[in-house]
C-alpha positions as CSV (number, residue, x, y, z in Angstrom):
1,X,-70.8,65.3,-44.9
2,X,-73.2,68.1,-45.3
3,X,-74.5,69.8,-42.0
4,X,-78.2,69.3,-43.1
5,X,-77.5,65.4,-43.7
6,X,-76.0,65.1,-40.3
7,X,-79.0,66.8,-38.7
8,X,-81.3,64.3,-40.6
9,X,-79.4,61.3,-39.5
10,X,-79.5,62.5,-36.0
11,X,-83.1,63.0,-36.0
12,X,-83.8,59.6,-37.5
13,X,-81.6,57.9,-34.8
14,X,-83.4,59.8,-32.0
15,X,-86.8,58.8,-33.4
16,X,-85.8,55.3,-33.8
17,X,-84.7,55.2,-30.0
18,X,-88.0,56.6,-29.1
19,X,-89.7,53.9,-31.0
20,X,-87.9,51.1,-29.4
21,X,-88.7,52.7,-26.0
22,X,-92.4,52.7,-26.7
23,X,-92.3,49.1,-28.0
24,X,-90.5,48.0,-24.8
25,X,-93.3,49.8,-22.6
26,X,-96.0,48.0,-24.8
27,X,-94.5,44.6,-24.3
28,X,-93.9,45.0,-20.6
29,X,-97.4,46.2,-19.9
30,X,-98.9,43.1,-21.4
31,X,-98.6,43.6,-25.2
32,X,-97.0,40.1,-25.7
33,X,-99.9,38.4,-23.9
34,X,-102.4,40.3,-26.0
35,X,-100.5,39.5,-29.2
36,X,-100.2,35.8,-28.4
37,X,-103.9,35.5,-27.6
38,X,-104.6,36.2,-31.2
39,X,-103.4,32.6,-31.8
40,X,-106.6,31.7,-30.0
41,X,-108.4,32.9,-33.3
42,X,-107.1,29.7,-34.9
43,X,-109.6,27.2,-34.1
44,X,-108.4,23.5,-34.6
45,X,-110.8,21.2,-36.5
46,X,-110.4,17.4,-36.2
47,X,-112.8,15.2,-38.1
48,X,-112.9,11.4,-38.6
49,X,-114.4,9.6,-41.6
50,X,-114.9,6.1,-42.9
51,X,-115.4,4.7,-46.4
52,X,-113.8,7.5,-48.4
53,X,-112.7,6.6,-52.0
54,X,-112.1,10.1,-53.6
55,X,-110.6,13.4,-52.4
56,X,-111.5,16.8,-53.8
57,X,-109.5,19.6,-52.2
58,X,-109.7,23.2,-53.4
59,X,-108.0,25.7,-51.2
60,X,-106.7,29.3,-51.5
61,X,-103.9,29.7,-49.0
62,X,-102.9,26.5,-47.4
63,X,-100.3,23.7,-47.2
64,X,-101.7,20.3,-48.0
65,X,-100.4,17.1,-46.6
66,X,-101.8,13.7,-47.5
67,X,-100.2,11.0,-45.4
68,X,-100.7,7.7,-43.7
69,X,-103.3,7.5,-40.8
70,X,-102.3,5.8,-37.5
71,X,-105.5,3.7,-37.6
72,X,-108.1,2.5,-40.0
73,X,-110.0,5.9,-40.2
74,X,-109.6,8.8,-42.4
75,X,-108.7,11.9,-40.3
76,X,-109.0,15.5,-41.5
77,X,-107.2,18.1,-39.4
78,X,-107.0,21.9,-40.3
79,X,-107.0,25.3,-38.5
80,X,-109.5,28.0,-39.2
81,X,-109.2,31.7,-38.4
82,X,-112.3,33.7,-37.5
83,X,-113.9,34.9,-40.6
84,X,-112.5,32.2,-42.9
85,X,-114.8,30.1,-45.1
86,X,-113.6,26.5,-45.0
87,X,-116.1,23.7,-45.4
88,X,-116.3,20.1,-46.0
89,X,-118.8,17.4,-46.9
90,X,-118.9,13.7,-47.9
91,X,-121.1,12.6,-50.9
92,X,-120.9,9.2,-52.6
93,X,-117.6,8.3,-50.7
94,X,-116.0,11.6,-51.7
95,X,-114.6,14.0,-49.3
96,X,-114.8,17.5,-50.7
97,X,-112.9,20.3,-48.8
98,X,-113.3,24.0,-50.1
99,X,-111.8,27.3,-49.0
100,X,-113.1,30.7,-50.1
101,X,-110.7,33.5,-49.6
102,X,-111.8,37.0,-49.9
103,X,-109.3,39.6,-51.3
104,X,-107.7,41.7,-48.6
105,X,-104.6,43.6,-48.0
106,X,-102.5,42.3,-45.1
107,X,-100.2,44.6,-43.2
108,X,-97.3,43.0,-41.3
109,X,-97.6,43.4,-37.6
110,X,-95.6,42.3,-34.5
111,X,-98.1,39.5,-33.9
112,X,-97.0,37.9,-37.2
113,X,-93.5,37.5,-36.0
114,X,-94.5,36.2,-32.6
115,X,-96.8,33.6,-34.1
116,X,-94.4,32.6,-36.8
117,X,-93.3,29.3,-34.9
118,X,-97.0,28.3,-35.1
119,X,-97.6,29.4,-38.7
120,X,-96.6,26.1,-40.4
121,X,-99.0,24.0,-38.4
122,X,-101.9,26.6,-38.5
123,X,-101.6,27.0,-42.2
124,X,-101.6,23.3,-43.0
125,X,-104.3,21.0,-43.9
126,X,-103.6,17.3,-43.0
127,X,-105.6,14.4,-44.4
128,X,-104.6,11.1,-42.9
129,X,-105.5,8.1,-45.0
130,X,-105.6,4.4,-43.7
131,X,-102.6,2.4,-44.7
132,X,-103.0,0.3,-47.9
133,X,-106.1,2.2,-48.8
134,X,-106.5,2.5,-52.6
135,X,-108.2,5.8,-53.6
136,X,-110.1,6.0,-56.7
137,X,-109.4,9.7,-57.3
138,X,-107.3,12.5,-55.8
139,X,-108.1,16.0,-57.0
140,X,-106.1,19.0,-55.7
141,X,-106.5,22.7,-56.6
142,X,-104.2,24.8,-54.4
143,X,-103.6,28.5,-55.0
144,X,-100.7,29.3,-52.5
145,X,-99.1,26.6,-50.4
146,X,-97.0,23.4,-50.6
147,X,-98.5,20.0,-51.3
148,X,-97.1,16.8,-50.1
149,X,-98.5,13.3,-51.0
150,X,-96.9,10.6,-48.9
151,X,-97.5,6.8,-49.1
152,X,-100.7,7.0,-51.2
153,X,-102.3,4.7,-53.9
154,X,-104.6,6.5,-56.3
155,X,-106.2,5.2,-59.6
156,X,-106.5,8.9,-60.9
157,X,-104.8,12.2,-59.8
158,X,-105.2,15.9,-60.8
159,X,-103.1,18.4,-59.1
160,X,-103.1,22.1,-60.0
161,X,-100.6,24.0,-58.2
162,X,-100.3,27.7,-58.6
163,X,-97.5,28.9,-56.3
164,X,-95.7,26.4,-53.9
165,X,-93.7,23.1,-54.1
166,X,-95.0,19.7,-54.7
167,X,-93.5,16.6,-53.1
168,X,-94.6,13.0,-53.8
169,X,-93.0,10.3,-51.8
170,X,-93.4,6.5,-51.8
171,X,-96.7,6.5,-53.8
172,X,-98.2,4.8,-56.7
173,X,-100.2,7.2,-58.8
174,X,-102.0,6.8,-62.2
175,X,-104.0,8.4,-65.0
176,X,-104.0,12.1,-64.6
177,X,-102.1,15.5,-64.9
178,X,-100.0,17.5,-62.6
179,X,-99.7,21.2,-63.3
180,X,-97.4,23.7,-61.5
181,X,-97.0,27.4,-62.3
182,X,-94.3,28.3,-59.8
183,X,-92.5,26.0,-57.6
184,X,-90.2,22.9,-57.5
185,X,-91.5,19.2,-58.0
186,X,-89.8,16.6,-55.9
187,X,-90.6,12.8,-56.6
188,X,-89.0,10.0,-54.5
189,X,-89.6,6.2,-54.5
190,X,-92.7,6.4,-56.4
191,X,-94.5,4.9,-59.5
192,X,-96.2,7.0,-62.0
193,X,-98.3,5.5,-64.7
194,X,-100.0,7.6,-67.7
195,X,-99.2,10.9,-66.0
196,X,-98.6,14.2,-67.6
197,X,-96.4,16.8,-65.6
198,X,-96.6,20.2,-66.9
199,X,-94.3,22.8,-65.1
200,X,-93.8,26.4,-65.9
201,X,-91.1,27.7,-63.5
202,X,-89.2,25.4,-61.1
203,X,-87.0,22.5,-60.9
204,X,-88.1,18.8,-61.2
205,X,-86.4,16.1,-59.3
206,X,-87.4,12.3,-59.5
207,X,-85.2,9.7,-57.6
208,X,-85.8,6.0,-57.7
209,X,-88.7,6.5,-60.3
210,X,-90.7,3.7,-61.7
211,X,-92.4,4.5,-65.0
212,X,-95.5,2.5,-66.1
213,X,-96.9,3.1,-69.6
214,X,-96.2,6.8,-70.4
215,X,-94.8,9.6,-68.3
216,X,-94.6,12.9,-70.0
217,X,-92.8,15.9,-68.4
218,X,-92.7,19.3,-69.9
219,X,-90.7,21.9,-68.0
220,X,-90.6,25.4,-69.3
221,X,-88.1,27.0,-67.2
222,X,-86.1,24.9,-64.7
223,X,-83.7,21.8,-64.6
224,X,-85.0,18.2,-64.7
225,X,-83.2,15.4,-63.0
226,X,-84.6,12.0,-63.2
227,X,-83.1,8.6,-61.8
228,X,-85.0,5.5,-62.7
229,X,-85.4,2.6,-60.3
230,X,-83.7,-0.7,-60.9
231,X,-87.0,-2.2,-61.8
232,X,-87.8,0.5,-64.3
233,X,-84.5,1.3,-65.9
234,X,-84.1,-1.8,-68.2
235,X,-87.8,-1.6,-69.4
236,X,-88.3,2.1,-70.0
237,X,-87.7,3.9,-73.4
238,X,-86.3,7.3,-72.8
239,X,-86.4,10.5,-74.8
240,X,-85.3,14.1,-73.8
241,X,-84.7,17.5,-75.5
242,X,-84.3,21.0,-74.4
243,X,-84.4,24.3,-76.3
244,X,-81.8,26.0,-74.0
245,X,-79.6,23.8,-72.1
246,X,-78.1,20.3,-72.1
247,X,-80.0,17.0,-72.4
248,X,-78.0,14.2,-71.0
249,X,-79.3,10.5,-71.0
250,X,-77.2,7.8,-69.4
251,X,-75.9,5.3,-72.1
252,X,-77.2,2.6,-70.0
253,X,-80.8,3.5,-70.7
254,X,-82.9,2.5,-73.8
255,X,-83.4,5.6,-76.0
256,X,-86.2,6.0,-78.6
257,X,-89.8,7.0,-79.0
258,X,-91.8,3.9,-78.9
259,X,-92.3,1.1,-76.3
260,X,-94.5,0.0,-73.6
261,X,-93.1,2.1,-70.9
262,X,-91.9,5.6,-72.0
263,X,-90.5,8.5,-70.4
264,X,-90.5,11.6,-72.5
265,X,-89.1,14.9,-71.2
266,X,-89.2,18.3,-73.0
267,X,-87.5,21.3,-71.6
268,X,-87.7,24.9,-72.5
269,X,-84.9,26.7,-70.6
270,X,-82.8,24.4,-68.4
271,X,-80.8,21.1,-68.3
272,X,-82.2,17.7,-68.5
273,X,-80.4,14.7,-66.9
274,X,-81.6,11.1,-66.9
275,X,-80.0,8.1,-65.5
């Protein structure tokens, strides 16, 4: 090894040691407390509503969870940092929640690692809906973050997901479109009626799925795996194709392009499996 390279490595090691020493002094002298106090800048908001029929959520950087309420009230819970612009209002039985995010460059700091355990909760908007409530409309426009819809009934749905995963569990959704640019879609124990799913990059998985009328799935890049419910399997006409990959349909299913209940899957690059 060249002498100059050895000198450079030694200098780098010495500077690294000094850096660790200074970090230790900072933490011992109260640095941890000061960094953890930054968590106080997250203000928790909890609001209770009644008589809500529609949801309109447009967020920049948040996870979104729509789940069952523990009582007969709608409950909105979210965390807001100082300077963030998050607002809500109710008009004509519609809850509207908006977030405006200014463009800024974020530098990774030690506080980010210390607060990481709280990040999931602080970055999540949770809307609890009374059990057995049937919503007229759910509209979600989310730039960055995961979306979870659990135990919901909606007559109309629109989801625009830019970056993040979408999970639909034990829900009955009808009449609408679900669009995902980057992220996986996971559907379990749910019924979809007259829904178009348009995914650009990500895998799609649907287990114990009930199809009513028409369900159309277009997946540009990613695998698509669907298992129909016992109720839906004998009553659903299935068709599938993919440009690059394999399309496999169970021989027990009805195949074709016409019928009352139809599942149509088009793939770009990726495998399609239906059973």
